[in-house]
MARNUVEX-894560 format. One line per 10 residues: number of its first residue (from 1); their letters; for each residue x, y negated, z of C-alpha. Coordinates in steps of 0.2 Angstrom, whole numbers. Layout:
<rs>
NUM> a> X:Y:Z  ...
</rs>
This chain:
<rs>
1> mkhvrhftps> 0:0:0  7:-17:-5  2:-33:4  2:-49:-8  1:-66:0  -6:-81:-10  -1:-98:-6  -12:-114:-10  -4:-130:-16  -11:-140:-2
11> lflslvhvcl> -5:-127:11  12:-128:3  13:-147:4  7:-146:22  21:-134:27  34:-144:18  27:-160:25  27:-154:43  43:-144:46  50:-139:30
21> vqanyapyff> 45:-122:34  55:-109:24  44:-95:15  44:-77:21  45:-63:8  40:-45:12  53:-31:12  52:-17:-2  59:0:-5  72:4:-19
31> dngarstngn> 64:15:-32  79:26:-38  69:38:-48  68:57:-48  81:68:-40  88:53:-30  93:56:-12  88:38:-6  75:26:-10  56:27:-7
41> mallslsedt> 56:46:-6  45:47:-21  46:63:-33  56:72:-19  55:91:-20  61:104:-6  64:122:-7  53:131:6  69:140:13  77:123:18
51> pvgthvytln> 83:126:36  75:115:50  86:101:55  92:98:38  94:79:32  84:79:17  82:61:12  87:43:16  74:29:15  82:14:8
61> gtdpegdpvt> 75:-4:5  79:-22:8  72:-39:13  73:-54:1  78:-65:15  91:-53:20  83:-49:37  86:-32:44  73:-19:40  67:-4:50
71> ygltyeagsr> 59:12:43  44:22:48  35:39:43  17:43:47  5:57:42  -14:57:39  -25:63:53  -24:82:55  -9:85:45  6:94:51
81> ryfsvdmnlg> 22:84:54  36:91:44  49:76:45  56:63:56  65:47:52  79:37:60  70:19:60  87:10:58  96:21:46  82:28:36
91> dvtlieeldr> 88:46:38  74:59:35  76:76:44  66:92:42  58:97:59  46:110:54  48:126:43  41:125:26  30:138:18  25:136:0
101> ekedeieviv> 13:150:1  3:140:14  6:122:8  14:118:-8  12:99:-7  15:87:8  8:69:9  19:57:19  16:38:22  33:29:22
111> sisdglstvs> 35:11:28  48:-3:28  47:-18:40  57:-34:42  49:-38:59  36:-49:51  30:-39:36  27:-21:34  26:-12:17  18:6:17
121> ekvrilvmda> 18:19:3  10:36:1  22:49:-7  20:67:-11  33:80:-8  33:96:-18  38:112:-9  47:123:-21  46:142:-20  60:154:-13
131> ndespefint> 60:173:-13  54:175:5  39:186:3  39:205:1  27:215:-11  11:221:-2  1:236:-8  -18:233:-8  -32:245:-5  -22:257:5
141> pyivevpent> -22:271:10  -21:280:-7  -29:297:-7  -32:305:-24  -42:320:-28  -36:329:-44  -43:346:-51  -29:359:-53  -33:361:-72  -29:342:-75
151> pssssifkie> -18:342:-91  0:337:-89  4:318:-93  -14:313:-87  -16:297:-78  -23:301:-61  -22:284:-51  -17:266:-52  -7:258:-38  -7:239:-36
161> avdkdtgsgg> 4:228:-26  5:209:-25  19:197:-21  15:179:-16  31:172:-23  32:164:-40  43:168:-55  54:183:-54  52:184:-35  33:187:-38
171> sityflqnih> 35:200:-52  34:218:-46  40:235:-53  36:252:-47  45:268:-45  45:284:-35  56:291:-22  63:309:-25  58:308:-43  66:325:-47
181> ankftidrhs> 57:334:-33  39:330:-37  27:333:-51  22:315:-54  29:299:-63  23:281:-62  23:267:-75  35:254:-68  25:239:-74  7:244:-72
191> gvlrikpgvt> 9:256:-57  -1:270:-66  2:287:-58  3:302:-70  7:321:-70  24:324:-77  24:331:-95  25:350:-95  19:351:-77  3:358:-71
201> ldyeksrthf> -5:359:-54  -9:375:-45  -21:375:-30  -16:392:-25  3:387:-23  1:369:-16  -15:361:-11  -8:344:-6  6:333:-13  14:317:-5
211> vvvvakdggg> 21:304:-16  31:289:-10  29:274:-21  41:259:-20  36:242:-26  51:230:-29  50:212:-33  62:204:-46  73:195:-34  77:177:-31
221> klrgdnkvfs> 86:164:-21  83:163:-2  95:152:8  108:152:-5  108:171:-8  100:182:-21  87:192:-11  77:207:-18  62:213:-7  53:230:-8
231> atttvtinve> 39:239:0  34:258:1  18:267:3  13:286:2  0:293:-10  -9:309:-4  -14:319:-19  -26:333:-15  -27:347:-28  -45:353:-31
241> dvqdtppmfi> -48:372:-33  -55:378:-50  -61:395:-53  -46:402:-63  -39:416:-51  -45:434:-50  -49:441:-32  -35:450:-23  -36:464:-10  -29:460:8
251> gtpyygyvye> -19:473:18  -14:485:4  -9:499:3  -24:507:11  -23:524:20  -38:533:29  -39:549:39  -53:561:41  -51:573:56  -59:590:59
261> dtlagsevlt> -71:583:71  -77:568:60  -96:567:57  -104:565:40  -108:547:37  -94:541:48  -84:525:42  -66:530:37  -59:512:33  -64:495:26
271> vvaldgdrgk> -56:487:11  -56:468:10  -54:457:-6  -54:438:-7  -58:426:-21  -41:420:-27  -49:402:-28  -49:398:-10  -57:381:-12  -74:386:-18
281> pnsihycivn> -73:405:-16  -86:417:-24  -93:432:-16  -85:449:-19  -94:465:-25  -86:482:-21  -88:499:-30  -78:516:-31  -73:518:-49  -66:537:-47
291> gsegsfeisn> -58:549:-36  -72:551:-24  -78:568:-30  -95:565:-21  -87:565:-4  -85:546:-1  -95:530:-4  -92:511:-1  -103:497:4  -105:484:-11
301> ttgaisviks> -104:469:1  -93:474:15  -80:486:7  -83:499:21  -79:517:15  -88:532:23  -87:550:22  -103:558:16  -98:577:19  -93:586:34
311> pnqlkkevye> -73:589:35  -75:608:33  -84:604:16  -69:594:10  -60:604:-3  -44:593:-4  -32:588:9  -29:571:1  -41:560:-9  -36:545:-20
321> lkvkasevsq> -50:533:-22  -49:519:-35  -59:504:-28  -65:489:-39  -68:471:-32  -77:459:-43  -82:440:-41  -100:436:-41  -104:418:-46  -118:408:-38
331> egdisehtfa> -128:411:-53  -126:430:-50  -114:433:-64  -99:445:-62  -83:438:-69  -65:441:-63  -61:458:-54  -46:468:-47  -42:486:-42  -34:494:-27
341> mvtirvvdln> -30:513:-23  -36:520:-6  -28:536:1  -38:547:12  -30:562:21  -40:576:29  -31:581:45  -35:592:60  -35:586:78  -18:584:87
351> nhpptfyges> -20:597:101  -3:606:100  13:599:107  30:604:100  37:620:107  55:627:108  58:646:104  72:658:107  76:675:100  63:682:112
361> gpqnrfeltm> 49:669:111  46:652:119  60:646:130  65:630:139  83:634:144  98:639:133  115:643:139  132:644:130  150:647:135  164:640:125
371> yehppegeil> 182:634:125  186:615:128  190:604:113  182:613:99  185:605:82  174:590:77  160:595:66  159:613:72  141:620:75  137:628:91
381> rglkitvnds> 133:645:84  129:653:100  113:643:102  98:651:93  84:637:95  69:635:85  55:621:87  37:622:81  21:611:81  6:621:76
391> dqganakfnl> -4:605:71  -6:600:53  0:584:44  5:569:54  1:578:70  15:590:67  28:577:64  40:574:78  58:568:82  72:578:90
401> rlvgpggifr> 84:570:102  98:576:114  98:567:130  114:568:141  132:561:140  132:551:124  143:553:109  148:571:112  135:581:102  122:577:89
411> vvpqtvlnea> 106:587:85  101:591:67  88:588:60  82:572:69  64:572:61  54:589:60  38:592:51  29:608:58  45:619:61  64:619:60
421> qvtiivensa> 80:628:66  89:617:79  108:614:76  119:606:88  136:599:81  152:593:89  154:575:87  168:570:100  180:584:103  190:574:116
431> aidyesfkvl> 175:572:127  173:591:129  186:592:142  187:606:155  197:595:167  183:582:166  167:593:166  166:611:170  148:612:164  139:600:151
441> tfkllaievn> 120:599:153  109:591:141  90:589:138  83:593:121  68:582:118  55:584:105  42:570:104  28:566:91  30:551:80  14:545:73
451> tpekfsstad> 1:552:85  -8:542:99  -5:556:111  14:557:108  15:575:114  32:581:119  42:595:126  60:598:133  72:612:134  88:612:145
461> vvirlldtnd> 105:616:136  119:621:147  136:623:140  150:631:151  168:626:146  183:637:147  200:630:150  215:629:137  232:622:140  228:605:132
471> nvpkfssdyy> 237:594:145  256:589:146  263:588:164  264:569:168  275:561:180  268:549:193  279:535:186  290:533:171  305:530:181  311:532:199
481> iaripenspg> 322:521:209  332:528:224  346:522:235  358:533:245  372:528:257  390:532:250  394:541:266  379:554:264  385:572:265  383:584:251
491> gsnvvavtat> 366:591:250  357:575:255  340:572:249  339:557:237  321:556:230  306:567:226  298:566:209  280:571:206  272:577:190  254:584:188
501> dpdsglwgei> 246:595:175  227:596:177  226:612:167  221:627:178  230:643:182  248:646:175  245:632:163  245:620:178  261:626:186  276:614:184
511> kysiygtgad> 295:617:184  307:603:186  325:601:179  337:587:177  349:583:163  360:568:157  378:561:159  374:555:176  367:571:184  383:580:188
521> lflihpstgi> 382:576:206  364:580:208  352:595:209  333:596:209  322:609:217  312:617:202  296:618:211  295:603:223  304:590:213  316:585:227
531> iytqpwavld> 332:578:220  347:580:231  366:579:230  378:593:226  385:602:241  402:596:236  397:579:230  407:564:237  399:547:234  409:532:233
541> aevnskynfy> 401:515:229  418:508:225  421:521:211  403:522:204  388:514:212  375:517:198  369:534:192  354:537:180  348:553:172  332:561:166
551> vkaedtdgky> 321:573:175  310:585:165  293:592:170  288:608:160  273:620:161  273:638:156  269:635:138  284:623:136  274:607:136  284:594:145
561> slaevfitvl> 287:576:149  302:565:155  305:552:167  321:542:171  329:542:188  340:527:193  351:530:209  361:516:218  375:521:229  374:509:244
571> dvndhspefn> 390:503:250  396:507:267  409:497:276  423:509:275  438:498:269  448:485:279  454:469:272  472:471:266  485:458:263  497:461:249
581> eniqektmii> 512:459:262  512:462:280  525:448:282  523:433:270  533:417:269  525:401:263  532:383:261  520:369:266  522:352:261  514:340:273
591> gspvkieaid> 497:335:267  495:350:256  488:367:262  495:384:259  483:399:256  483:417:261  472:431:253  466:448:259  456:460:248  443:471:254
601> qdaeepnniv> 439:486:243  421:488:248  409:486:234  395:475:240  392:460:251  394:457:266  406:472:267  419:464:255  417:446:262  433:441:272
611> dysimqadpa> 434:428:286  451:422:291  457:416:308  474:412:316  476:424:330  493:418:337  503:402:335  515:393:346  511:379:348  493:382:345
621> nvfdidqstg> 488:365:340  498:363:324  488:373:311  470:374:305  463:388:294  448:388:283  437:403:288  431:407:270  445:402:258  460:406:269
631> eiklksyirs> 468:389:267  480:384:281  484:366:284  491:355:297  479:346:309  473:330:303  484:319:315  500:327:309  506:316:295  525:317:296
641> ldiihnitnn> 539:328:302  542:316:316  526:321:324  530:339:323  547:336:331  538:327:345  526:342:347  540:356:348  558:358:349  558:368:333
651> kdciwslvvq> 570:357:322  570:369:307  551:367:305  548:385:302  533:394:311  528:411:312  509:414:313  498:429:316  483:428:305  468:440:304
661> akdrgspsfs> 457:445:289  440:452:295  426:458:285  408:455:288  402:473:288  394:483:302  405:489:310  418:476:305  436:480:301  450:468:302
671> ttavlkidit> 469:467:297  483:456:304  498:449:296  513:438:300  515:422:291  530:411:291  528:393:286  542:381:282  536:363:283  544:350:273
681> eetlhkgpma> 539:333:267  535:327:249  542:309:247  543:309:228  526:301:223  517:299:207  521:284:196  528:279:179  546:280:185  544:298:190
691> aflmqtkdnp> 536:302:173  550:294:164  563:303:174  554:320:171  553:317:152  572:312:152  578:326:163  586:335:148  595:318:143  603:311:158
701> mkalgvlagv> 613:298:149  596:290:144  590:290:162  607:283:168  606:269:155  589:264:160  593:265:178  609:254:176  598:241:167  586:241:181
711> mgimvlitim> 600:238:193  608:224:182  591:215:182  590:216:201  608:209:203  603:195:190  587:191:200  598:191:216  611:179:209  597:167:202
721> istamfwrnk> 588:167:219  605:164:228  610:150:216  593:142:218  595:142:237  612:135:236  607:120:226  592:118:237  603:117:253  616:106:244
731> rsnkvmpvrr> 603:93:240  595:93:257  612:92:266  607:108:276  618:123:279  608:139:281  613:151:296  619:164:284  629:173:297  615:173:310
741> iikkrqmpps> 604:182:297  617:195:294  619:198:312  600:200:314  600:214:301  616:223:308  614:241:313  622:251:327  640:257:322  635:275:324
751> rtvrmewlkf> 621:274:311  624:280:294  614:272:280  608:285:269  597:285:253  584:298:249  587:304:231  574:308:218  563:322:223  556:333:209
761> krpsnaaekf> 539:341:211  531:355:201  518:347:190  500:350:193  496:349:175  505:348:158  505:329:157  511:326:175  530:331:175  536:323:192
771> vveedvkslh> 533:308:203  546:296:210  546:283:224  553:267:218  555:259:235  573:260:241  567:261:259  558:277:255  573:286:249  580:291:266
781> nensnnniqv> 572:308:268  584:322:262  574:336:269  559:336:257  554:353:251  548:353:233  542:367:221  557:364:210  572:369:221  585:354:222
791> ipvppaaplp> 603:357:227  606:346:242  619:332:240  636:337:248  640:328:263  656:321:255  646:309:244  652:292:247  642:281:258  640:262:257
801> ppppalaprg> 650:251:269  641:248:285  632:232:287  638:218:299  636:224:317  620:218:326  620:215:345  618:231:353  603:234:364  604:244:380
811> dapawrvptv> 588:253:379  588:256:360  584:274:356  596:286:347  596:284:328  585:297:318  582:300:300  565:294:296  553:306:287  538:303:276
821> sgsltpkhii> 523:314:272  524:320:254  505:317:252  504:300:261  513:286:251  520:272:263  517:254:259  532:246:250  536:229:256  549:222:245
831> kppkkkghss> 558:206:253  569:196:242  587:193:248  590:177:257  609:175:254  623:180:243  631:190:257  620:204:253  628:207:236  642:219:243
841> thnalvselk> 629:230:252  618:230:236  633:235:225  637:249:237  619:256:236  620:255:217  637:265:217  630:279:229  614:280:218  624:282:202
851> mrfekrnaaf> 635:296:210  620:305:217  611:304:201  626:312:192  627:326:204  608:329:203  609:330:184  623:343:186  612:353:198  598:352:185
861> gephi> 609:360:172  597:376:174  579:371:175  569:377:189  551:382:185
</rs>
């Protein structure tokens, strides 16, 4: 709606005259045409699948005076509100879901205002279709009645479905599920349901068919995606019966019986026929075509067959009747028909049970004596059994069964008609065992098969077995284990073997014997099975502690079995430990043990386990012995010869010990021996110098050259130190008290300064040849004992000049040559010389060292290993 204002000239002049009032123009929308996104919202179209909350348009307009404008959006009364608008920005938002199928046009009133004037317009918004609807079947459920004789390819029904969408989304095509499994097809466009070409319906085979029809639309856009919707329904096709099938008899084949007491006119059996067309069946008419011979008749409506003569007038035992069944239509016409055969037997009454007979008449107990284990399949010919039933026909048919231990015998025949000779056959020879059963008892049962009375009779069959030698003697064990002390006298029992033979009489008697390489010392009693030693046998576990041989159990027919006997000779403590020598001499280096060993000739533990102990030693607190290994070592506090000298006055360090070796047997035996131990010290320790000297023992000149070089280096170092001290004293104008230092180091005149020479030691492995101590202070021990014998230095060797005399002390002890343990290396404290006055003493030491080295090399001319 547009508002137009008209201004008169007089009013205009009045306004100009009064206040020069400015004119106010109404705002207006921009008309941006079709498919625009802003303007007056005219010609706007929206798809029905536009999501709620979507910005769908922008209202846009202006005011001629440039005043700000606001926007509005209203609806007619009763209309649904689909949109909302931002009054300042003009943004239009969808607030309600669209549905073209319910409302395809929406009328909206849009307005624009500058505060003074408002302009409103009515616009129509078109709702465009989206594929949001599924096909729907109409007029369901579908139930179709089709006669079974409808020709193939015939149209039987039309199915219709609708889709509210337009375009391809509203077009529908039809198809069937499981098209190959059913007998129908459908036109995809029209929905017409037809019978497949070449297919016919048959009420007698299948009365109802279920067809699943699918209706699918052509697809279309929905929220940006291409969607295809479908629906299904089930068509029930009922096949109507048509009279096209002949009647059929039910319960064939037919058998009937006429017994000797049946009365004339009695019903024998009834035949039943039904119309093959079950939907609308016709009635059935019965008649006997032939075979009756005037003895039987049938009811035309019920099919009941009756005998019209007494049984004694019937000339045949079996009658074969041919019966005809015909359909009678409602009009009374006879159309389709069929035939059936009826067998009628004339039988007497079942009044005789089966009866067993022997050679002398009826008999209910049969006995037989036979050897055990007859061949399988053999007939028990000693049994003469006949069975008979005096009735006739089915009443004389019965089964034979043998009741008792199963699977041993079987009876032939199993089914008898009237009379038969009974044969019993061996089926399991192993089960016919005299040792298991002396007597086998069975029940021979005859019972009628097809009679209501099930008459039966029984006879006892008793089979007594005779024994045969069918068993081998069997030991109670495959092997026997026995133990006997080695001090057992000859003829001692060792073990009793036992074998059994279940056969009777002489066949069950057993004779024992032994053989084998280990049986020389043993005998066996032939009837009791007791194994004992030969009277002259002497067992010795130390010589042979294991014997094994075979024992044989044999019956009178020569059947036998074997078992193995294992005999262990138990060791008895009959040997004393023995030392290899009664008096032994050992050399002990302080810190290293010596070992004694005694051998016990007993065969087993604990008889041959030896414990060692020291029985006598003086003094008693010097040595310890390891009870198990026999290692003797000094007590832990003895680390040098000085300690030993303080303990005893024995200066040569040789002790005699009485040691004992005692076994752990019961009773226990022991042996003693005298052990002489020479104690020495080992002062030549491991080090690179010792290794070098050992490697160069065959080249003494090389060793002498190296040693001279070492001495020269030591002299050079001494000169350098003395020179440095001299210049230091000279610069400081001080004179060091040289003489006082020398006096302080002076030794008593009676003391002789001696050097311990190199000590060689038997190497513990191939790489370790010898050890040497490099400290001059540790070379004073000349009494060290080594594995390599070293010739002592003659006393005539030159000695270094005595050092300057020290002030004697009245309480100073007498001089002793210090000793050092061969296993404990003393700490070497090397003090640098403090004055040049020491050079003479050092040169004397070097001279003595050279001389001793030459003498030692001469002594090593012959190596000691």
